[in-house]
C-alpha positions in Angstrom: 124.0 142.0 63.3 125.3 138.7 62.0 126.6 140.2 58.8 129.9 141.6 60.2 130.7 138.2 61.6 129.8 136.5 58.4 132.0 139.0 56.5 135.0 138.2 58.7 134.4 134.4 58.4 134.2 134.7 54.6 137.5 136.6 54.5 139.3 134.0 56.7 137.9 131.1 54.6 139.2 132.8 51.5 142.7 132.6 53.0 142.8 128.9 54.0 141.8 125.4 53.0 141.8 124.1 56.6 138.6 123.5 58.4 139.7 123.8 62.1 138.3 121.4 64.7 139.7 123.1 67.8 140.2 126.8 68.6 142.8 128.3 71.0 143.0 131.8 72.4 146.5 132.7 73.8 146.8 135.3 76.5 149.6 137.7 77.5 153.0 136.3 76.9 151.6 132.8 76.1 152.2 132.8 72.4 154.8 129.9 72.5 152.2 127.4 71.5 152.3 128.8 68.0 155.8 127.4 67.6 154.3 123.8 67.7 151.9 124.5 64.9 152.5 123.3 61.3 151.3 126.6 59.9 149.2 126.9 56.8 148.0 130.5 57.1 148.8 133.5 59.3 146.3 136.4 59.2 147.0 139.7 61.1 143.9 140.8 63.0 144.1 144.2 61.3 143.3 142.5 57.9 140.2 140.7 59.1 137.0 142.8 58.5 135.8 144.3 61.8 138.8 143.1 63.8 141.4 145.4 65.3 145.2 145.2 65.6 146.5 144.1 69.0 147.9 146.9 71.1 149.1 145.1 74.3 152.6 143.9 74.8 152.7 140.1 74.7 149.9 139.8 72.2 151.1 139.2 68.6 147.6 139.8 67.1 147.5 137.1 64.5 145.2 134.3 63.6 147.2 131.2 62.9 145.6 128.3 61.1 147.3 124.9 60.6 147.7 121.6 62.5 149.3 120.2 65.7 149.8 116.6 65.1 146.8 115.6 63.0 144.5 118.1 64.7 143.3 121.0 62.4 143.4 124.1 64.7 142.9 127.8 64.6 144.8 129.9 67.1 144.1 133.5 68.2 147.5 134.6 69.2 146.5 137.5 71.5 143.1 139.1 72.0 141.3 142.4 72.1 140.5 143.6 75.6 137.5 145.6 77.0 140.0 148.0 78.7 141.5 149.0 75.3 138.2 150.8 74.7 136.6 148.2 72.5 132.9 147.4 72.7 132.1 143.8 73.9 130.9 142.9 70.4 134.4 143.8 69.1 136.1 141.9 72.0 133.9 138.8 71.1 134.3 139.1 67.3 137.2 136.8 66.7 136.0 134.1 69.0 132.6 134.2 67.3 134.4 134.0 63.9 136.3 130.9 64.8 133.1 129.5 66.2 131.5 130.0 62.8 134.5 128.4 61.2 133.2 125.2 62.7 135.4 124.5 65.8 133.9 122.0 68.2 135.8 123.1 71.3 137.8 126.1 72.5 140.9 126.2 74.7 141.2 129.7 76.2 144.2 130.9 78.2 145.2 133.9 80.1 147.8 135.4 82.5 146.2 136.0 85.9 147.0 137.2 89.4 146.9 134.7 92.2 144.3 135.4 94.9 144.5 132.0 96.5 147.4 132.3 98.9 148.4 128.6 98.3 149.3 129.6 94.7 152.6 130.8 93.6 153.8 132.6 90.4 154.3 130.1 87.6 151.4 127.8 88.6 149.0 126.7 85.9 145.3 126.8 86.9 142.5 124.9 85.2 139.5 127.2 85.3 136.5 125.5 87.0 134.2 128.5 86.8 134.3 132.3 86.6 132.9 135.4 88.2 132.1 138.2 85.8 132.8 141.6 87.4 133.7 143.4 84.2 130.7 145.7 84.6 128.8 144.4 81.5 127.5 141.2 80.2 129.0 140.6 76.8 125.6 139.6 75.3 123.9 142.8 76.3 121.8 144.1 73.5 119.7 142.5 70.7 120.2 138.7 70.5 121.8 137.3 67.4 119.5 134.4 66.9 121.8 132.8 64.3 124.4 132.3 67.0 122.3 131.1 69.9 119.5 131.5 72.4 118.6 134.8 74.1 119.3 133.3 77.6 122.2 130.8 77.3 122.9 128.6 80.2 126.3 129.0 82.0 126.1 126.0 84.4 128.7 124.1 82.4 130.7 126.8 80.7 133.8 124.8 81.6 132.7 121.2 81.3 134.1 118.6 83.7 135.1 116.2 80.9 137.4 118.8 79.4 138.9 119.6 82.8 139.5 115.9 83.4 141.5 115.7 80.2 143.6 118.6 81.3 144.3 117.0 84.7 145.3 113.7 83.0 147.6 115.4 80.6 149.2 117.4 83.4 149.7 114.3 85.5 151.4 112.5 82.5 153.7 115.5 82.1 154.5 115.6 85.8 152.9 119.0 86.3 151.1 120.0 89.5 148.0 121.9 88.2 145.8 124.1 90.3 142.1 124.3 89.7 139.9 127.2 90.7 137.6 130.1 89.9 138.7 133.0 87.7 137.3 136.5 88.4 137.3 139.0 85.5 137.5 142.8 85.9 137.5 145.4 83.2 140.9 146.8 84.0 143.3 148.4 83.1 144.3 149.2 86.7 145.4 146.3 88.8 143.2 145.7 91.8 143.5 147.2 95.3 144.4 145.0 98.2 140.9 145.6 99.6 139.4 144.4 96.4 141.5 141.3 96.4 140.4 140.5 100.0 136.8 140.9 98.9 137.3 138.7 95.9 138.8 136.0 98.0 135.7 136.1 100.2 133.6 135.7 97.1 135.5 132.5 96.2 137.8 133.7 93.5 141.2 132.0 93.2 142.7 134.1 90.4 141.9 137.5 88.8 142.4 139.0 85.3 141.0 141.3 82.7 139.9 138.9 79.9 138.6 135.5 79.0 135.0 135.9 80.2 133.8 137.6 76.9 135.1 134.7 74.8 133.7 132.1 77.2 130.3 133.8 77.2 130.4 133.9 73.3 131.1 130.2 73.2 128.4 129.3 75.7 126.0 131.3 73.5 127.1 129.2 70.5 127.0 126.0 72.5 130.8 125.4 72.1 132.4 123.9 75.2 135.5 125.6 76.7 138.6 124.6 78.6 140.2 127.5 80.4 143.8 127.6 81.7 145.3 130.5 83.7 149.0 131.1 84.1 149.4 132.6 87.6 152.0 135.2 86.7 152.1 137.1 89.9 150.3 137.3 93.3 147.5 139.8 93.4 147.7 143.1 95.2 148.3 142.9 98.9 149.2 139.2 98.9 152.9 140.1 98.9 154.5 143.4 99.9 155.3 144.6 96.4 153.8 146.6 93.6 152.5 145.0 90.4 154.0 145.5 87.0 153.2 144.0 83.5 156.8 143.1 83.1 156.4 140.5 85.9 153.6 138.9 83.8 155.9 138.7 80.8 158.9 137.3 82.8 156.8 134.6 84.4 155.1 133.4 81.2 158.6 133.2 79.6 159.8 131.1 82.5 156.9 128.6 82.3 156.6 128.6 78.5 157.9 125.1 78.1 155.5 123.5 80.6 152.6 125.6 79.4 153.2 124.7 75.7 153.6 121.0 76.6 150.3 121.1 78.5 148.3 122.9 75.8 149.7 120.7 73.0 149.0 117.5 75.0 145.5 118.7 75.5 144.9 119.5 71.9 146.1 116.0 70.9 143.7 114.5 73.3 140.8 116.6 72.2 141.2 115.3 68.7 
């Protein structure tokens, strides 16, 4: 089971001389960080053995390798989603690949709906924890012993020391950051108002359709993760309006400058 991952890693290594220290996953409409990279190599996902081309608007579907400042990084600009019909092993593949490339930390980002009624569209939320309601654990099936333990601990999937760095960078930039729990569903439908009320009772602050598979893959590989959600809209029933993906794209474009400054500042600190 490790061979498909090793094949993908070998292909990527054949295309670059950079050994990345930090990995980044960019969610819907959040690709602006790539503009800050001194790029060495760009690899479309479709060229990487076992990976699939991105199909969702707002996901460029490229692995970008280079540096930000003096930090060697690898960026997954867009992701594969469970709702696209991929198996969890496929959804996790690229995060596992960059883990095998040698990254020490991962910054994972997403566009999310606000469940917490004190949030507003455009807020940036540091993820303190998550609730997996995708209907499947990404590690279901035979364990890949070369990657990690059969029963990985999730107590500190989002370590406090990384969240502290994010708070400090946000404060320096003058950004008011939220911090809360991200709840993941399989999608692709948006949630019903009744579901959102239930999720609020469970303690969720934001909801989306991604991120958990990458975070679980990193916990399995003992790689710490910092998660950041861009609250692009209020979840169903919070406001008297229907939900549309275009709102997600419009909001991420509006906050692109602040989002990019935050992620770049964090990457420089993580070095």
